[in-house]
C-alpha positions in Angstrom: 11.0 -148.0 -134.5 8.4 -148.0 -131.7 5.2 -149.9 -132.5 2.3 -149.3 -132.6 -0.5 -147.2 -131.1 -3.6 -146.9 -133.3 -5.9 -143.9 -133.0 -9.3 -143.6 -134.6 -10.4 -140.0 -135.3 -14.1 -140.0 -135.9 -14.7 -136.4 -134.9 -14.4 -133.9 -137.8 -12.5 -131.3 -135.8 -10.0 -133.9 -134.6 -9.4 -135.0 -138.1 -8.8 -131.5 -139.3 -6.3 -130.9 -136.5 -4.4 -134.1 -137.4 -4.4 -133.2 -141.1 -3.0 -129.7 -140.2 -0.3 -131.2 -137.9 1.0 -133.7 -140.5 0.8 -131.3 -143.5 4.1 -129.6 -142.6 7.4 -131.2 -143.6 9.0 -129.7 -140.6 6.6 -131.3 -138.2 7.0 -134.6 -140.0 10.7 -134.3 -139.5 10.1 -133.8 -135.8 8.0 -137.0 -135.6 10.8 -138.9 -137.4 13.4 -137.5 -135.1 11.5 -138.8 -132.1 11.3 -142.3 -133.6 13.6 -144.0 -131.0 14.2 -141.5 -128.2 13.0 -138.4 -126.5 14.6 -135.1 -127.3 14.5 -131.5 -125.9 13.3 -128.6 -128.0 16.9 -127.4 -128.3 18.1 -130.8 -129.4 15.4 -131.0 -132.0 16.2 -127.5 -133.3 19.9 -128.4 -133.7 19.3 -131.8 -135.2 16.8 -130.5 -137.8 18.5 -127.1 -138.4 15.4 -125.2 -137.4 15.1 -122.1 -135.3 14.2 -122.8 -131.7 11.1 -120.6 -131.9 9.8 -122.5 -135.0 10.6 -125.9 -133.4 8.7 -124.9 -130.2 5.7 -123.7 -132.3 5.6 -127.0 -134.3 5.9 -129.0 -131.1 2.9 -127.2 -129.6 0.8 -128.1 -132.7 1.8 -131.7 -132.5 1.2 -131.9 -128.8 -2.3 -130.3 -129.1 -3.5 -133.1 -131.3 -1.9 -135.9 -129.3 0.9 -136.9 -131.6 3.6 -136.1 -129.1 3.8 -135.3 -125.4 6.2 -133.0 -123.6 7.5 -132.9 -120.0 8.9 -129.9 -118.3 12.1 -130.7 -116.5 14.9 -128.9 -114.6 18.5 -129.3 -115.9 21.8 -127.6 -115.2 20.9 -125.2 -118.0 17.5 -124.3 -116.5 14.0 -125.4 -117.5 13.7 -127.7 -120.6 10.9 -129.4 -122.5 11.5 -133.0 -123.2 9.5 -134.3 -126.2 8.4 -137.9 -126.8 6.3 -139.3 -129.6 2.9 -140.6 -128.4 1.6 -142.3 -131.5 3.2 -144.3 -134.2 0.2 -145.0 -136.5 -3.0 -143.2 -137.3 -6.2 -144.9 -138.4 -8.9 -142.7 -139.8 -12.5 -144.0 -139.8 -14.3 -142.7 -142.9 -17.4 -144.8 -142.3 -18.5 -143.3 -139.1 -22.3 -143.1 -138.8 -23.2 -140.7 -135.9 -26.8 -141.8 -136.2 -26.0 -145.2 -134.7 -25.7 -145.1 -130.9 -23.5 -147.9 -129.5 -23.9 -149.2 -126.0 -20.9 -150.5 -124.2 -19.6 -151.6 -120.8 -16.0 -151.7 -119.7 -14.4 -154.2 -117.3 -11.0 -153.5 -115.8 -8.9 -156.6 -114.9 -6.1 -155.8 -112.4 -2.9 -157.4 -113.4 -2.8 -159.6 -110.3 -6.3 -160.9 -110.7 -5.3 -163.8 -113.0 -7.0 -167.1 -112.4 -4.2 -169.4 -113.6 -0.5 -169.0 -114.6 2.3 -171.0 -116.0 5.4 -168.7 -116.3 9.1 -169.3 -116.6 12.1 -167.2 -115.4 13.2 -164.5 -116.0 10.0 -163.5 -114.2 8.8 -161.2 -111.5 6.1 -158.9 -110.1 6.5 -155.3 -109.1 4.0 -153.2 -107.1 3.7 -149.5 -106.5 6.0 -149.7 -103.5 8.5 -152.5 -104.4 9.2 -155.9 -105.8 7.1 -158.8 -104.7 9.3 -161.7 -103.6 12.5 -162.5 -105.3 13.1 -161.9 -109.0 13.4 -164.9 -111.3 11.5 -167.1 -108.9 7.9 -167.8 -110.0 6.9 -168.4 -106.3 5.7 -164.7 -106.2 3.0 -165.5 -108.8 1.2 -167.6 -106.1 1.5 -165.1 -103.2 -1.8 -163.5 -101.9 -0.1 -160.1 -102.4 -0.1 -160.6 -106.1 -3.3 -158.6 -106.3 -1.2 -155.5 -105.9 0.8 -156.1 -109.1 1.4 -153.1 -111.3 4.1 -154.7 -113.5 4.4 -158.4 -114.4 7.1 -159.9 -116.6 8.1 -163.4 -117.7 10.2 -165.1 -120.4 7.7 -167.8 -121.5 4.3 -169.1 -120.5 1.0 -167.4 -119.9 -1.4 -165.7 -117.6 -5.1 -166.5 -117.7 -7.9 -164.2 -116.6 -11.6 -165.0 -116.3 -14.7 -162.9 -116.4 -18.0 -164.2 -115.1 -20.7 -164.7 -117.7 -23.1 -162.7 -115.6 -21.0 -159.6 -116.2 -21.4 -159.8 -120.0 -24.4 -158.2 -121.6 -26.5 -161.0 -123.2 -26.9 -159.0 -126.4 -23.1 -158.2 -126.8 -21.9 -158.4 -130.4 -18.4 -157.0 -130.2 -15.5 -157.1 -127.8 -12.2 -155.2 -127.3 -9.3 -156.2 -125.1 -6.5 -153.7 -124.6 -3.3 -153.6 -122.4 0.1 -152.0 -122.4 2.9 -154.4 -123.2 6.4 -154.9 -124.5 9.1 -157.6 -124.7 11.2 -158.7 -121.7 15.0 -158.6 -122.0 17.7 -158.3 -119.2 17.5 -154.7 -118.0 16.0 -153.4 -121.3 16.7 -153.5 -125.1 14.7 -151.3 -127.4 15.4 -153.7 -130.3 14.4 -157.0 -128.6 11.5 -158.6 -130.5 8.8 -160.9 -129.0 5.6 -162.5 -130.2 2.9 -161.9 -127.7 -0.3 -164.0 -128.3 -3.8 -163.6 -127.1 -6.4 -166.4 -126.6 -10.1 -166.2 -126.0 -11.8 -169.3 -124.6 -8.9 -171.3 -125.6 -9.0 -170.1 -129.3 -6.1 -168.1 -130.5 -7.0 -164.6 -131.7 -3.6 -163.6 -133.0 -0.1 -162.5 -132.2 1.4 -159.0 -131.7 5.1 -158.6 -132.4 6.6 -156.3 -129.9 9.7 -154.6 -131.4 11.5 -154.1 -128.1 11.7 -153.9 -124.3 11.6 -150.2 -123.9 13.8 -148.3 -121.4 15.3 -145.4 -123.2 13.3 -143.0 -121.0 11.2 -143.3 -117.8 7.7 -144.4 -118.0 5.2 -141.6 -117.4 3.6 -143.3 -114.4 6.5 -145.3 -112.9 6.9 -144.9 -109.1 10.1 -143.2 -107.9 11.6 -146.4 -106.5 11.7 -148.2 -109.9 15.3 -148.1 -111.4 16.1 -146.2 -114.5 18.1 -149.2 -115.8 15.0 -151.4 -116.1 12.0 -151.7 -118.5 10.1 -148.4 -118.4 7.1 -148.5 -120.7 5.2 -150.4 -123.4 2.8 -150.0 -126.3 -1.0 -149.9 -125.8 -2.3 -152.8 -127.9 -6.0 -153.2 -128.8 -7.6 -156.4 -130.0 -11.1 -156.3 -131.5 -13.4 -159.2 -132.0 -16.5 -158.2 -134.1 -19.3 -159.8 -136.2 -17.0 -159.5 -139.2 -13.7 -160.7 -137.9 -10.7 -159.9 -135.6 -8.4 -156.9 -135.7 -5.2 -156.0 -134.0 -5.2 -152.3 -134.0 -6.5 -151.4 -137.5 -5.1 -154.6 -139.1 -7.4 -157.5 -139.9 -5.7 -160.7 -138.5 -8.2 -163.5 -139.0 -11.7 -164.3 -140.1 -12.9 -165.6 -136.7 -16.1 -163.8 -135.7 -17.5 -162.9 -132.3 -19.9 -165.9 -132.3 -17.0 -168.3 -133.1 -15.6 -167.8 -129.6 -18.5 -169.3 -127.7 -18.8 -166.3 -125.4 -22.0 -167.5 -123.7 -21.4 -171.3 -123.7 -20.1 -171.5 -120.0 -20.1 -169.6 -116.8 -17.1 -167.5 -117.6 -14.9 -166.4 -120.5 -11.2 -167.1 -120.5 -8.6 -164.5 -121.6 -5.0 -165.8 -121.9 -2.0 -163.7 -122.6 1.4 -165.3 -123.2 4.4 -166.3 -125.4 4.1 -169.6 -127.2 6.8 -172.3 -127.1 7.1 -172.3 -130.8 6.9 -168.5 -131.3 9.3 -167.1 -133.9 10.4 -164.4 -131.5 10.5 -165.7 -127.9 11.4 -162.5 -126.2 9.1 -162.7 -123.2 6.5 -160.2 -122.1 6.0 -157.2 -119.7 2.5 -156.3 -118.7 1.8 -152.8 -117.2 -0.9 -151.8 -114.8 -2.5 -148.5 -114.3 0.4 -147.2 -112.1 3.3 -148.2 -114.3 4.4 -147.4 -117.9 2.7 -144.7 -120.0 -1.0 -145.7 -119.9 -3.2 -145.4 -116.8 -5.2 -148.6 -117.3 -5.1 -152.2 -116.3 -6.2 -154.9 -118.8 -9.4 -153.4 -120.2 -12.2 -155.4 -121.7 -15.1 -153.7 -123.5 -18.3 -155.3 -124.7 -20.6 -153.4 -127.1 -23.9 -153.8 -128.9 
């Protein structure tokens, strides 16, 4: 099973659309069928024993509310619609207070802007136009051209990013860090687990268990030169640090609060992403930039108050 994108539906109309979409057993069957791979309308119709017209209508409803996405392709049989699931988990916020206006700033960290690294092969960096240096040699992680990185992978170790204190609002009370990631296996393996850990100012926030190194279909943003036989996409993972504790997606992961991370104690904050030496699943990591994978973003950091 692919894991896990969390969506918060605070708008009443969006909530009603989601409720309508998942109220149909036929549409739930379509979501289940897309659990591990992409399928065409015809393949879904045959697999679920549904008329093609009904399948197409149900796919339209699921696509309109963002639960699946479709791509129009040309095959030997003519034009087809290839369907992929876009969301594996839904979080509904029932405590939304529209009277409270939240201020926020967003800071995008390009993949190659890391301050420090300690990575072990298998490792490498890909840009929009080709590989940087030689695969499985960590020399490329110290090349000036690393700032062009759009995909980074390594088996063990970490990357550390830093944000100047002057870029952080002095009244910030909450923080989010999100990035697209998956495990790192030779070529790819959809069932290859890895424990990916995030640290803030040297303090561990928590660990996300990636269920695989995904390559069963092409990533939506991947450049044409990238081989079909390699890692294609990851999952968008969001970490939240608030006044009440830390969350990974919608799941509470520890009781550490925003003030516990000493955000304003020095001239910068440190964000470290990696795989620990004693991790249960040491399956490496892929990090995707805004021009690789499925999500058009780099490492995104948001402060709010």
